[in-house]
Backbone as XML, in Angstrom:
<?xml version="1.0"?>
<chain id="A" units="angstrom">
  <residue number="1" name="UNK">
    <atom name="N" x="11.540" y="-4.827" z="11.473"/>
    <atom name="CA" x="9.844" y="-4.237" z="12.393"/>
    <atom name="C" x="9.994" y="-4.706" z="13.315"/>
  </residue>
  <residue number="2" name="UNK">
    <atom name="N" x="9.906" y="-3.582" z="14.344"/>
    <atom name="CA" x="9.974" y="-3.977" z="16.221"/>
    <atom name="C" x="8.935" y="-5.197" z="16.070"/>
  </residue>
  <residue number="3" name="UNK">
    <atom name="N" x="9.616" y="-5.393" z="17.853"/>
    <atom name="CA" x="8.194" y="-6.703" z="18.003"/>
    <atom name="C" x="6.820" y="-6.092" z="18.708"/>
  </residue>
  <residue number="4" name="UNK">
    <atom name="N" x="7.239" y="-5.124" z="19.564"/>
    <atom name="CA" x="6.021" y="-4.791" z="19.829"/>
    <atom name="C" x="4.898" y="-3.929" z="18.724"/>
  </residue>
  <residue number="5" name="UNK">
    <atom name="N" x="5.812" y="-3.810" z="17.342"/>
    <atom name="CA" x="5.011" y="-3.219" z="16.286"/>
    <atom name="C" x="4.829" y="-4.613" z="15.663"/>
  </residue>
  <residue number="6" name="UNK">
    <atom name="N" x="5.393" y="-5.550" z="15.245"/>
    <atom name="CA" x="4.751" y="-7.148" z="14.490"/>
    <atom name="C" x="3.698" y="-7.599" z="15.686"/>
  </residue>
  <residue number="7" name="UNK">
    <atom name="N" x="3.733" y="-7.566" z="16.932"/>
    <atom name="CA" x="2.689" y="-7.756" z="17.952"/>
    <atom name="C" x="1.130" y="-7.146" z="17.231"/>
  </residue>
  <residue number="8" name="UNK">
    <atom name="N" x="1.462" y="-5.628" z="17.132"/>
    <atom name="CA" x="0.078" y="-5.054" z="17.329"/>
    <atom name="C" x="-0.205" y="-5.342" z="15.491"/>
  </residue>
  <residue number="9" name="UNK">
    <atom name="N" x="-0.007" y="-6.131" z="14.732"/>
    <atom name="CA" x="-0.324" y="-6.212" z="13.583"/>
    <atom name="C" x="-0.508" y="-7.425" z="13.316"/>
  </residue>
  <residue number="10" name="UNK">
    <atom name="N" x="0.203" y="-8.382" z="14.392"/>
    <atom name="CA" x="-0.888" y="-9.657" z="14.102"/>
    <atom name="C" x="-2.417" y="-9.672" z="14.940"/>
  </residue>
  <residue number="11" name="UNK">
    <atom name="N" x="-2.224" y="-8.718" z="15.809"/>
    <atom name="CA" x="-3.846" y="-8.565" z="16.520"/>
    <atom name="C" x="-4.563" y="-7.830" z="15.356"/>
  </residue>
  <residue number="12" name="UNK">
    <atom name="N" x="-4.142" y="-7.266" z="14.841"/>
    <atom name="CA" x="-4.924" y="-6.158" z="13.766"/>
    <atom name="C" x="-5.595" y="-7.555" z="12.848"/>
  </residue>
  <residue number="13" name="UNK">
    <atom name="N" x="-4.254" y="-8.270" z="12.106"/>
    <atom name="CA" x="-4.362" y="-9.544" z="11.454"/>
    <atom name="C" x="-5.694" y="-9.929" z="11.627"/>
  </residue>
  <residue number="14" name="UNK">
    <atom name="N" x="-5.462" y="-10.721" z="13.292"/>
    <atom name="CA" x="-6.299" y="-11.830" z="14.254"/>
    <atom name="C" x="-7.757" y="-11.299" z="13.845"/>
  </residue>
  <residue number="15" name="UNK">
    <atom name="N" x="-7.728" y="-9.837" z="14.237"/>
    <atom name="CA" x="-9.353" y="-9.324" z="14.422"/>
    <atom name="C" x="-9.577" y="-9.378" z="12.735"/>
  </residue>
  <residue number="16" name="UNK">
    <atom name="N" x="-9.299" y="-9.120" z="12.010"/>
    <atom name="CA" x="-9.569" y="-9.358" z="10.359"/>
    <atom name="C" x="-9.895" y="-10.569" z="10.276"/>
  </residue>
  <residue number="17" name="UNK">
    <atom name="N" x="-9.493" y="-11.726" z="10.320"/>
    <atom name="CA" x="-9.362" y="-13.032" z="10.526"/>
    <atom name="C" x="-10.933" y="-13.469" z="10.862"/>
  </residue>
  <residue number="18" name="UNK">
    <atom name="N" x="-10.997" y="-13.005" z="11.911"/>
    <atom name="CA" x="-12.297" y="-12.950" z="12.696"/>
    <atom name="C" x="-13.506" y="-12.626" z="11.938"/>
  </residue>
  <residue number="19" name="UNK">
    <atom name="N" x="-13.487" y="-11.391" z="11.358"/>
    <atom name="CA" x="-14.640" y="-10.759" z="10.527"/>
    <atom name="C" x="-14.936" y="-11.534" z="9.369"/>
  </residue>
  <residue number="20" name="UNK">
    <atom name="N" x="-13.494" y="-11.837" z="8.252"/>
    <atom name="CA" x="-13.836" y="-12.606" z="7.752"/>
    <atom name="C" x="-14.638" y="-14.230" z="7.695"/>
  </residue>
  <residue number="21" name="UNK">
    <atom name="N" x="-14.462" y="-14.890" z="8.889"/>
    <atom name="CA" x="-14.721" y="-15.666" z="9.346"/>
    <atom name="C" x="-16.117" y="-16.172" z="9.417"/>
  </residue>
  <residue number="22" name="UNK">
    <atom name="N" x="-16.672" y="-14.746" z="10.218"/>
    <atom name="CA" x="-18.040" y="-14.120" z="10.872"/>
    <atom name="C" x="-18.615" y="-13.924" z="9.503"/>
  </residue>
  <residue number="23" name="UNK">
    <atom name="N" x="-17.849" y="-13.294" z="8.029"/>
    <atom name="CA" x="-18.680" y="-13.976" z="6.739"/>
    <atom name="C" x="-19.334" y="-14.916" z="6.509"/>
  </residue>
  <residue number="24" name="UNK">
    <atom name="N" x="-18.879" y="-16.116" z="6.215"/>
    <atom name="CA" x="-18.652" y="-16.978" z="6.432"/>
    <atom name="C" x="-19.763" y="-17.845" z="6.836"/>
  </residue>
  <residue number="25" name="UNK">
    <atom name="N" x="-19.768" y="-17.423" z="8.466"/>
    <atom name="CA" x="-20.737" y="-17.855" z="9.275"/>
    <atom name="C" x="-22.268" y="-17.193" z="8.786"/>
  </residue>
  <residue number="26" name="UNK">
    <atom name="N" x="-22.044" y="-15.856" z="8.410"/>
    <atom name="CA" x="-23.492" y="-15.286" z="8.245"/>
    <atom name="C" x="-23.818" y="-15.948" z="7.074"/>
  </residue>
  <residue number="27" name="UNK">
    <atom name="N" x="-23.138" y="-16.504" z="6.045"/>
    <atom name="CA" x="-23.495" y="-16.605" z="4.940"/>
    <atom name="C" x="-24.538" y="-18.369" z="4.989"/>
  </residue>
  <residue number="28" name="UNK">
    <atom name="N" x="-23.527" y="-18.831" z="5.551"/>
    <atom name="CA" x="-24.367" y="-20.171" z="5.791"/>
    <atom name="C" x="-25.680" y="-20.335" z="6.448"/>
  </residue>
  <residue number="29" name="UNK">
    <atom name="N" x="-25.546" y="-18.998" z="7.398"/>
    <atom name="CA" x="-26.690" y="-19.061" z="8.549"/>
    <atom name="C" x="-28.454" y="-18.446" z="7.844"/>
  </residue>
  <residue number="30" name="UNK">
    <atom name="N" x="-27.075" y="-18.182" z="6.571"/>
    <atom name="CA" x="-29.113" y="-17.404" z="5.932"/>
    <atom name="C" x="-28.943" y="-15.700" z="6.365"/>
  </residue>
  <residue number="31" name="UNK">
    <atom name="N" x="-27.873" y="-15.283" z="6.576"/>
    <atom name="CA" x="-28.421" y="-14.012" z="7.382"/>
    <atom name="C" x="-28.575" y="-12.942" z="5.988"/>
  </residue>
  <residue number="32" name="UNK">
    <atom name="N" x="-29.188" y="-12.034" z="6.714"/>
    <atom name="CA" x="-29.813" y="-10.962" z="5.794"/>
    <atom name="C" x="-28.325" y="-10.245" z="4.824"/>
  </residue>
  <residue number="33" name="UNK">
    <atom name="N" x="-28.857" y="-10.294" z="3.546"/>
    <atom name="CA" x="-27.201" y="-10.081" z="2.799"/>
    <atom name="C" x="-27.048" y="-7.937" z="3.066"/>
  </residue>
  <residue number="34" name="UNK">
    <atom name="N" x="-27.778" y="-7.475" z="3.629"/>
    <atom name="CA" x="-27.475" y="-5.988" z="4.022"/>
    <atom name="C" x="-26.521" y="-6.672" z="5.199"/>
  </residue>
  <residue number="35" name="UNK">
    <atom name="N" x="-26.946" y="-7.278" z="6.449"/>
    <atom name="CA" x="-26.125" y="-8.079" z="7.865"/>
    <atom name="C" x="-24.808" y="-8.185" z="7.050"/>
  </residue>
  <residue number="36" name="UNK">
    <atom name="N" x="-24.664" y="-8.739" z="5.958"/>
    <atom name="CA" x="-23.400" y="-9.163" z="5.616"/>
    <atom name="C" x="-22.619" y="-8.441" z="4.946"/>
  </residue>
  <residue number="37" name="UNK">
    <atom name="N" x="-22.999" y="-7.469" z="3.687"/>
    <atom name="CA" x="-22.279" y="-6.225" z="3.166"/>
    <atom name="C" x="-21.984" y="-5.511" z="4.306"/>
  </residue>
  <residue number="38" name="UNK">
    <atom name="N" x="-22.595" y="-5.219" z="5.052"/>
    <atom name="CA" x="-21.992" y="-4.706" z="6.459"/>
    <atom name="C" x="-20.420" y="-4.795" z="7.060"/>
  </residue>
  <residue number="39" name="UNK">
    <atom name="N" x="-20.852" y="-6.246" z="7.381"/>
    <atom name="CA" x="-19.543" y="-6.461" z="7.430"/>
    <atom name="C" x="-18.728" y="-6.798" z="6.705"/>
  </residue>
  <residue number="40" name="UNK">
    <atom name="N" x="-18.598" y="-7.198" z="5.365"/>
    <atom name="CA" x="-17.719" y="-6.962" z="4.172"/>
    <atom name="C" x="-17.312" y="-5.448" z="4.318"/>
  </residue>
  <residue number="41" name="UNK">
    <atom name="N" x="-17.803" y="-4.833" z="4.271"/>
    <atom name="CA" x="-16.849" y="-3.225" z="4.468"/>
    <atom name="C" x="-16.655" y="-3.218" z="5.785"/>
  </residue>
  <residue number="42" name="UNK">
    <atom name="N" x="-17.067" y="-3.325" z="7.140"/>
    <atom name="CA" x="-15.928" y="-3.406" z="8.043"/>
    <atom name="C" x="-14.627" y="-4.103" z="7.965"/>
  </residue>
  <residue number="43" name="UNK">
    <atom name="N" x="-14.654" y="-5.843" z="7.007"/>
    <atom name="CA" x="-13.293" y="-6.139" z="6.994"/>
    <atom name="C" x="-12.739" y="-5.170" z="6.163"/>
  </residue>
  <residue number="44" name="UNK">
    <atom name="N" x="-12.761" y="-4.841" z="4.482"/>
    <atom name="CA" x="-12.295" y="-4.102" z="4.040"/>
    <atom name="C" x="-11.691" y="-2.666" z="4.198"/>
  </residue>
  <residue number="45" name="UNK">
    <atom name="N" x="-12.138" y="-2.099" z="5.353"/>
    <atom name="CA" x="-11.821" y="-1.139" z="5.992"/>
    <atom name="C" x="-10.328" y="-1.360" z="6.690"/>
  </residue>
  <residue number="46" name="UNK">
    <atom name="N" x="-10.827" y="-2.534" z="7.583"/>
    <atom name="CA" x="-10.060" y="-3.189" z="8.460"/>
    <atom name="C" x="-8.702" y="-3.373" z="7.753"/>
  </residue>
  <residue number="47" name="UNK">
    <atom name="N" x="-8.489" y="-4.083" z="6.300"/>
    <atom name="CA" x="-7.953" y="-4.527" z="5.710"/>
    <atom name="C" x="-7.206" y="-3.063" z="5.159"/>
  </residue>
  <residue number="48" name="UNK">
    <atom name="N" x="-7.609" y="-2.198" z="5.072"/>
    <atom name="CA" x="-6.949" y="-1.020" z="4.527"/>
    <atom name="C" x="-6.298" y="-0.424" z="5.952"/>
  </residue>
  <residue number="49" name="UNK">
    <atom name="N" x="-6.713" y="-0.484" z="6.859"/>
    <atom name="CA" x="-6.012" y="0.305" z="7.805"/>
    <atom name="C" x="-4.791" y="-0.754" z="8.079"/>
  </residue>
  <residue number="50" name="UNK">
    <atom name="N" x="-4.694" y="-2.127" z="7.936"/>
    <atom name="CA" x="-3.490" y="-2.444" z="7.933"/>
    <atom name="C" x="-2.719" y="-2.728" z="6.899"/>
  </residue>
  <residue number="51" name="UNK">
    <atom name="N" x="-3.039" y="-2.229" z="5.562"/>
    <atom name="CA" x="-2.178" y="-2.202" z="4.858"/>
    <atom name="C" x="-1.440" y="-0.611" z="5.018"/>
  </residue>
  <residue number="52" name="UNK">
    <atom name="N" x="-2.307" y="-0.096" z="5.409"/>
    <atom name="CA" x="-1.706" y="1.702" z="5.901"/>
    <atom name="C" x="-0.285" y="1.215" z="6.835"/>
  </residue>
  <residue number="53" name="UNK">
    <atom name="N" x="-0.888" y="0.341" z="7.801"/>
    <atom name="CA" x="0.171" y="0.489" z="9.174"/>
    <atom name="C" x="1.421" y="-0.394" z="8.252"/>
  </residue>
  <residue number="54" name="UNK">
    <atom name="N" x="1.380" y="-1.210" z="7.610"/>
    <atom name="CA" x="2.236" y="-1.679" z="7.009"/>
    <atom name="C" x="2.782" y="-1.022" z="6.180"/>
  </residue>
  <residue number="55" name="UNK">
    <atom name="N" x="3.100" y="-0.291" z="5.510"/>
    <atom name="CA" x="3.614" y="0.467" z="4.391"/>
    <atom name="C" x="4.168" y="1.929" z="5.411"/>
  </residue>
  <residue number="56" name="UNK">
    <atom name="N" x="3.389" y="1.989" z="6.455"/>
    <atom name="CA" x="4.047" y="3.449" z="7.481"/>
    <atom name="C" x="5.312" y="2.390" z="7.911"/>
  </residue>
  <residue number="57" name="UNK">
    <atom name="N" x="5.403" y="1.223" z="8.286"/>
    <atom name="CA" x="6.444" y="0.572" z="8.885"/>
    <atom name="C" x="7.447" y="0.241" z="7.838"/>
  </residue>
  <residue number="58" name="UNK">
    <atom name="N" x="7.299" y="-0.086" z="6.472"/>
    <atom name="CA" x="8.400" y="0.173" z="5.401"/>
    <atom name="C" x="8.749" y="1.755" z="5.403"/>
  </residue>
  <residue number="59" name="UNK">
    <atom name="N" x="8.158" y="2.036" z="5.382"/>
    <atom name="CA" x="8.850" y="3.934" z="4.916"/>
    <atom name="C" x="9.539" y="4.087" z="5.996"/>
  </residue>
  <residue number="60" name="UNK">
    <atom name="N" x="9.506" y="3.644" z="6.736"/>
    <atom name="CA" x="10.286" y="3.944" z="8.512"/>
    <atom name="C" x="11.852" y="3.321" z="7.847"/>
  </residue>
  <residue number="61" name="UNK">
    <atom name="N" x="11.879" y="2.077" z="6.990"/>
    <atom name="CA" x="12.945" y="1.478" z="6.728"/>
    <atom name="C" x="13.767" y="2.249" z="5.620"/>
  </residue>
  <residue number="62" name="UNK">
    <atom name="N" x="12.912" y="3.065" z="5.097"/>
    <atom name="CA" x="13.055" y="3.326" z="3.607"/>
    <atom name="C" x="13.957" y="5.227" z="3.501"/>
  </residue>
  <residue number="63" name="UNK">
    <atom name="N" x="13.399" y="5.408" z="4.928"/>
    <atom name="CA" x="14.110" y="7.111" z="4.978"/>
    <atom name="C" x="14.991" y="6.897" z="6.632"/>
  </residue>
  <residue number="64" name="UNK">
    <atom name="N" x="16.167" y="7.596" z="6.013"/>
    <atom name="CA" x="17.097" y="7.934" z="7.385"/>
    <atom name="C" x="16.195" y="8.772" z="8.309"/>
  </residue>
  <residue number="65" name="UNK">
    <atom name="N" x="15.517" y="8.740" z="9.303"/>
    <atom name="CA" x="14.871" y="9.067" z="10.263"/>
    <atom name="C" x="15.884" y="10.714" z="10.749"/>
  </residue>
  <residue number="66" name="UNK">
    <atom name="N" x="17.079" y="10.593" z="11.267"/>
    <atom name="CA" x="17.542" y="11.492" z="11.822"/>
    <atom name="C" x="17.704" y="12.590" z="10.814"/>
  </residue>
  <residue number="67" name="UNK">
    <atom name="N" x="17.411" y="12.479" z="9.460"/>
    <atom name="CA" x="17.934" y="13.295" z="8.066"/>
    <atom name="C" x="16.389" y="13.845" z="7.646"/>
  </residue>
  <residue number="68" name="UNK">
    <atom name="N" x="15.610" y="13.058" z="7.720"/>
    <atom name="CA" x="14.071" y="13.011" z="6.777"/>
    <atom name="C" x="12.844" y="13.042" z="7.600"/>
  </residue>
  <residue number="69" name="UNK">
    <atom name="N" x="12.568" y="13.169" z="8.782"/>
    <atom name="CA" x="11.486" y="13.268" z="9.357"/>
    <atom name="C" x="10.351" y="13.807" z="8.532"/>
  </residue>
  <residue number="70" name="UNK">
    <atom name="N" x="10.666" y="15.053" z="8.352"/>
    <atom name="CA" x="9.316" y="15.718" z="7.755"/>
    <atom name="C" x="9.199" y="14.927" z="5.988"/>
  </residue>
  <residue number="71" name="UNK">
    <atom name="N" x="9.821" y="13.913" z="5.209"/>
    <atom name="CA" x="9.754" y="13.466" z="4.028"/>
    <atom name="C" x="8.791" y="11.880" z="4.567"/>
  </residue>
  <residue number="72" name="UNK">
    <atom name="N" x="9.450" y="11.362" z="5.625"/>
    <atom name="CA" x="8.461" y="10.573" z="6.265"/>
    <atom name="C" x="7.173" y="10.585" z="6.745"/>
  </residue>
  <residue number="73" name="UNK">
    <atom name="N" x="6.783" y="12.287" z="7.557"/>
    <atom name="CA" x="5.401" y="12.429" z="7.876"/>
    <atom name="C" x="4.677" y="12.531" z="6.300"/>
  </residue>
  <residue number="74" name="UNK">
    <atom name="N" x="5.322" y="13.022" z="5.320"/>
    <atom name="CA" x="4.682" y="13.222" z="4.145"/>
    <atom name="C" x="4.306" y="11.945" z="3.297"/>
  </residue>
  <residue number="75" name="UNK">
    <atom name="N" x="5.022" y="10.869" z="3.671"/>
    <atom name="CA" x="4.877" y="10.077" z="2.391"/>
    <atom name="C" x="4.011" y="8.935" z="3.760"/>
  </residue>
  <residue number="76" name="UNK">
    <atom name="N" x="3.854" y="8.927" z="5.033"/>
    <atom name="CA" x="2.852" y="8.232" z="5.733"/>
    <atom name="C" x="1.467" y="8.756" z="5.226"/>
  </residue>
  <residue number="77" name="UNK">
    <atom name="N" x="1.451" y="10.591" z="5.124"/>
    <atom name="CA" x="-0.051" y="10.915" z="4.640"/>
    <atom name="C" x="0.008" y="10.628" z="3.766"/>
  </residue>
  <residue number="78" name="UNK">
    <atom name="N" x="0.949" y="10.499" z="2.167"/>
    <atom name="CA" x="0.394" y="10.143" z="1.052"/>
    <atom name="C" x="-0.483" y="8.784" z="1.321"/>
  </residue>
  <residue number="79" name="UNK">
    <atom name="N" x="0.334" y="7.725" z="2.023"/>
    <atom name="CA" x="-0.317" y="6.439" z="1.922"/>
    <atom name="C" x="-1.323" y="6.267" z="2.527"/>
  </residue>
  <residue number="80" name="UNK">
    <atom name="N" x="-1.988" y="7.087" z="3.557"/>
    <atom name="CA" x="-2.803" y="6.867" z="4.159"/>
    <atom name="C" x="-4.424" y="7.943" z="3.460"/>
  </residue>
  <residue number="81" name="UNK">
    <atom name="N" x="-3.892" y="9.285" z="2.829"/>
    <atom name="CA" x="-4.396" y="9.070" z="1.811"/>
    <atom name="C" x="-5.360" y="8.519" z="0.523"/>
  </residue>
  <residue number="82" name="UNK">
    <atom name="N" x="-4.329" y="7.829" z="0.171"/>
    <atom name="CA" x="-3.963" y="6.838" z="-1.010"/>
    <atom name="C" x="-5.183" y="6.070" z="-0.341"/>
  </residue>
  <residue number="83" name="UNK">
    <atom name="N" x="-5.001" y="5.060" z="0.473"/>
    <atom name="CA" x="-6.043" y="4.133" z="0.845"/>
    <atom name="C" x="-7.550" y="4.781" z="1.404"/>
  </residue>
  <residue number="84" name="UNK">
    <atom name="N" x="-7.869" y="5.937" z="1.727"/>
    <atom name="CA" x="-8.948" y="6.740" z="1.821"/>
    <atom name="C" x="-9.386" y="6.284" z="0.384"/>
  </residue>
  <residue number="85" name="UNK">
    <atom name="N" x="-8.931" y="6.698" z="-0.448"/>
    <atom name="CA" x="-9.618" y="6.379" z="-1.969"/>
    <atom name="C" x="-9.887" y="5.108" z="-2.466"/>
  </residue>
  <residue number="86" name="UNK">
    <atom name="N" x="-9.580" y="3.990" z="-2.239"/>
    <atom name="CA" x="-9.236" y="2.921" z="-2.776"/>
    <atom name="C" x="-10.636" y="2.476" z="-1.811"/>
  </residue>
</chain>
């Protein structure tokens, strides 16, 4: 993984960590459950996005870009669609 990619992934992880911590704080404060569920949904979506990015990075390692750019794009689309289903 390239350094810039690693930095962006770490930033995304930190945002997710903040969201999860916010859920705990909301529970401690006795916030409305609908608000908590909305925060959980946002955290789940962020986790899925992070998973997609990690799989895309890994896919780049699996294929020789000079010979299979179409395969990489297709694999990335497959991964994206898979996470939309989960």
